[in-house]
N, C-alpha and C positions, 0 to 999 in steps of 0.2 A: 335906513334899514342897516344892523351889523353884520361883523365880517360873518362869524356865526349862521346867521338865518341866508343870506347870499349864498353861503358854500352850501347849505341844505338846499336851498332851492335849486340850488345848480346842479347838485346829485341829481335832483328829482327828473328836471329835465333830461339830465344827458341820459337818465334809465331808461326812461320813453324813449328818448332818441333810440339810443342802441337795442333796443326792445322792437320798433318799429322798423329797423333799418337792418336786423338782422330776418326778424318777419319776409319782408322784401326780397330778402337775396335770397332767403332758404324757399320761396313759394314761388320766384320766378324761376330758379333752376329747377326747380320741382314740378313747375308747371311744365316747362319746357322740354321736360323729360315727359310726362303723360302724354303729352300732347304728340309727339313723336310715335310714343309707344302705342297711342291711339289709331297714328295714321297709319302705319305697321298691321296691326291686329285689321281695320278696317281692307288693307293691299290684300293682306291674304283671305280676306272674304272675298273680296269680288274677283279674285283668281281662282277659288273655290267654286266660282257662282260662273265663273268662264268653261270652268272643266264641266261642268253640271250641263250647261247649253249647250256645249258640243257634242257632249253624247247624247241630248235630245234630239239638236238639228239632225244627228248620224238617220234618226230612224223616222224623222218625218221630211216631207218632201216637200210641204208648203212651209218655208221658210219665215215666208211672212206672219201666217197665223200662232206660229210659234215661236217667234220672239215677239210676239205680242203677251201672248199667254204666259211665257217664263215670266217677263219683267211682270205684270198683275201678280200671278201666283208667290213667285218669291220676295219682290219685295212686301204684299200682304204680308207676308210667313216671319219676316226679321223686323219691319216695322222701319223700311229701309227705302229711297226713290231708288230705281234699275232704271239705266237708259241706254236702248242698245241704239247705236250709229254707225250709219253705214259709211266706208272712204269718203264722201262728199259732202259730211254733215248733216247727212238728213237721218231724222228721229225715227225708227224702225219697230221702235217697243219702249215705251214709257211705262211705269207702273204709276203713276197718279192721271195717266187719262192717254186718247188716242194719240198715237206720236204727229200723223201726217199734221196737227195742229200747232206744234212744238215747232220754234224759231232751228236756225240752222246751227248746229253749235261747232262749224268746223273753227271757229275762230275763239273756243275756249283752249287753252292753253293745255291742258291735262288731253284731250281730246288729239289733239296735233302730236303731242309726245308719242301717247298710244300708237298712233296711225304711223309715225316713223320709229315702231319696237319696242319701245319702251316702257314700261308698267311703271304708273306713278302714281302722285297723292299730291293734294293740295288743297289747302284752306283757306276760301276766300268766303265775302259776305253776298250771299243770292241776292240778286234787285229783285228776282222774284216775289219771294217769300221774306224777306228783311231779316234772316236768321245766320249765323255761321255753319257754315257745313265743311266738312271734310270729303272732296270730290275725289274717288278712284277710277283710274283710267287704267286697263287692261288691253291689249290687242286683241282683237277676235278674229283669227283666219279658220275657216271650213269650207272647201273643195275650191270655186270659184270665187266665196263671199271673202270679202274683205273689209274687216271695219273695227269697232270698238264697244266695247262693254263699259258702263260705269255705275259705280252706286255714288250715291250722296246722304252721305250721315248727318245728321242735325249734332250740332257741337253743343246745345244749348245746355243740358246737364253738364259739360266742363266748366263750361262760362259761370253756370251756378255754381259750382264749388266755387271758383276764384271770388265772387260776388260771398258768398259765403264765409271764405276765409278774409276776405277784408274786415267782413265783421265781424267776424273772429276776432284778428288783430286787433280793433278796436276795442272792442271788448276787454280785451288781455289788456292793449295799455292803460285802459280805465280801470281795470284791475289794479294792476300793477303802481298806476301814481295815487290811488286809492291805499293802495300798501303802503309806498313809501311816504304819504304825507301821514299814515299812523305810525308810522317807524320816528317819524320827524317828528311829531306831537308826542311820541312817547319817549322820546330823547330830551325832546322841552321839557319833559315832568321830572324824566329821569334828573337832568342835570339841575331842575329847582328844588328836587327831593333832598338832593346831593348836596345842594347850598344848605339848604334847611337843616339838613342832619348840621352838615361843620357850622354854622349860625348857633346850631343848641349847643355842641359839643365846645364852642368859647366859650358860652352863656355859662354851661356847666361849671369847665374848668375856674371861669370868674369869678363865678359864684360858692365853688367848693373854696377856692383860695379867701374870699372874702368872708366866707363862714369859719374857716380854722384859724385867718391870721385875727379876728375879734377876737375869742376866748386866749388864744395864743398869745396876745398884746394884755390881754387882762391878768392875765398868770404872770408874766415877764414883771409887769409893774408890783402886782403883790411883791414876788421875789424881791427885787430889787428895794422895796422898801423895806423886807424883815431884814434884808441887811444892812441894811444900813440904821438897825438900830433898836427897828419894831417889835423883833424877834424880844427884846428884854420885858415890852407888855407882855405879859399874859392875857391882856382879854386882850387887845388890840391883834396879837400873835394868832390867837385861837379864831378872833372871825376872818383874818386875811387868811387861813388855812382851810376854813372851810368855805370861801370864796372859790380858793384854788381847787379846791374838790369838786365843788360844781363845776368849775369851768373844764376841770379835768376830765368830768363826767358826759358833758356836753362836747369834747370834743372824743369823745369813744365813741358815744352815741351816734354824731355828724359822721364819723371813719364807719362804724356799720352798719348805720343806713345807705349809705353812698356803698358801699362794697355789697348790700344786700341786693339795692337796687342794678350793678352793672349783671350779677352774677343773674339775674332775672331777666333781665334783657337776653343775654346770652341764651338762654332756654335752659338751663341747665336746672333741671327738677328729673333727675331717674327714680328718685325714688317717691314711689306711688300706691296708694292700698285705698280700700276702701276703709272712711272715715265716719263713724259716727258722728253728724253733726250735734246733734243735741250735747254729748256729752263735749266735743271740743270748746261750745260756746259754754258751757259750765266751767269750762275749766278758764277759759277768758273770765268772765264774771268773778272767778275765784280770785285771779289774780290780780285784776284792778280793782279788787273790792278796798283797799286800804286809799285808794286816790278819791272813791264817794267821798263827796262835801256833804257837810252836815245834813244841807236843806235841799237835796238831790236823793230819788233814788235812781239805781238800777235795774229795770225790771226786765226778767226774761221769764217767757212758760212753754215749757219742750212742748214738741210738736209728735206724739207718739207715730204720726204719720209719715213723718221725713224719711226718706230714703238715702240710705250710705251714697255718701261723693266719692269717686276716686281721684284722689289727690296726693298731694305733699300732705302730711299732715301738719307740719311745721307753716309752711303756706298760707294756709287755710287759716290757722290759729294767729298769725303776723298779719291778715286781711283784716282779721277779726281786734285785732287788740289795734292797731291804728284807728280802723273805724270808732270803736267804743272810746278810746282814752280820747280822742279829737270832740267826740260829742260829752265825756267830763268836762274838760278842758272849758270849753263854750259855753255850758250851762252852769248857772249859780242856783237857780230855784227851777224846781220842775222833776224832772224824768229825763234817763235817758233809757228807753225801749229797746230791745233786740227781738226781732221776729223773722221764725223761721218757718220756710214751709215748700213743699215739694208739687210740683203739677207735674205733667207726663212727660215732660221734656225736661225742665229746666230744675234746678235747686235756686230760691229766689231767698234772699238775708235783706233784710231792712231795718236801718240802725236808725232811729230818732231820737230827736231830741228837742227839748226847749229854751234852749241858749241866746246866743246871741243873732246868728241867725247871718243871713245874706245879701245883698243886691245881685239883680240878674247878670250885671258886668263882672261880680265876682266868682258868680258858679259858674261863669265860660272857661277862668283862667285859674279854678282851684285846685285842678291835677298834673298844674305845671309845676315842675322843680323848683324850689322855695319861694312859690310863692302864696305869701302871708297875707289874711283880711287885715288881722291886726297883728303889725311887726312886730310892736314892742310889748303888748301882751303872750304872743308866741313866745319871743325871744324870752320872756320871765319866766314862761314857764317851763323852760328845758325844751322847745323843739326845734327840730333841727329844718323845717318846710320841706322833708323828700313824706311828710309818711303818705299823705293821698294818692304821689305818685307810684309809691309803693303797691296802695293799693289798686290803683288803677293797674298796673302793668304785672300782678299778680291775675287779675280780674282775667287780663287779656293773654295772659299766662294759659289761661284753661278755655280760650275760645268763647270767653264770655264779656260783658260790659258793666259798666256802673253810671251810676247818672244822681244828680243831685238836685234837688226840690229844697228852696228855702224862701224864705220870709224876715225881713228883717226885724231883729226884736221878738219874731215868733218861735224861730228854731228853725230847722234843716231835717230833711230825711236824706239818707241815702241808701240806693236799691241797688243790690249786685246781682245779675240776672247769668247762674252759670249751668250750662247744657249738661247732661247726665252723658251724650251721648257725643 
């Protein structure tokens, strides 16, 4: 495992551990606070019940019945256990059942403190019911009676909150872990993409350098030959100058295509307007008519139903020129056919030829920069190797796509789909 992967995994683990530690510390303090607040509220409730009981005992001479009835009535009303205990620990009233049947409560800590005059509360587990309760005991003195009124409130809801928090924490940790893993995967893809871009950049620079160097070397060689005396031979000089002119034009085309590709990649296309696609195709066929070979036909039948397409007219024209010119170069006999049609959502352009065609592995790479099916043939015909790459980038500039179907020796069909919206 390399250092970068170790760092990413360590970061993910540290983030999850930090979250769990923070959640635990936060809830631990928060839960303690809730418990204290609950105890204080329950103790206040017990003191209020004591005051109500004292008021009722002052009216009722039969204290035993008053205590039993009071505990049952208010215990049911508030959904809590109320126990009334005398100074000897005997239960005189219990909301959960008859007092005499219950055990002596003098050994309970909260009862002893209340008999000593201290209102207090304590949370402990009930051995009888197997649940955590908050026991609140307050002194009860009325006339000659001295005892304790105690309330018991189940802490199940608060404990359930604790369990729910634990589940939420684990869920949050899982989400965080997934998020971190997603970020790791995204980072890896980003790094891979950056490496791919850097590789493409190096290859592009290398290819451009090579493509520029080839005609420059040729031009320099013929210039040197002319300077060394060949210029005196009119026929030879004329032929050399023609070659220099061809190579110079090739250099110019390569520079123009490189700049155009760079401009398209940078999404520089501010001039957009509705274009009559049939009209643009007509201009392209007229421009390329001189390049049509004797045994080849360039076929285009305008479709009046084609809707205008909003774009940079020059970009659309460049796309069509490159595709049609590519078909004309590949075709010795037969035809290059242009089909243009509209669907509800797309403009569709199809350029078919009956040329040399391609093998399957070649169609997968045909849109790469400087990739040539037949390198010798392409250079002889003045191709720069950027034409189809430019076509692909123009299509993507308008959120469209291009694909090719081809059979070796039978021809190729390029299909461009450009969305109207």
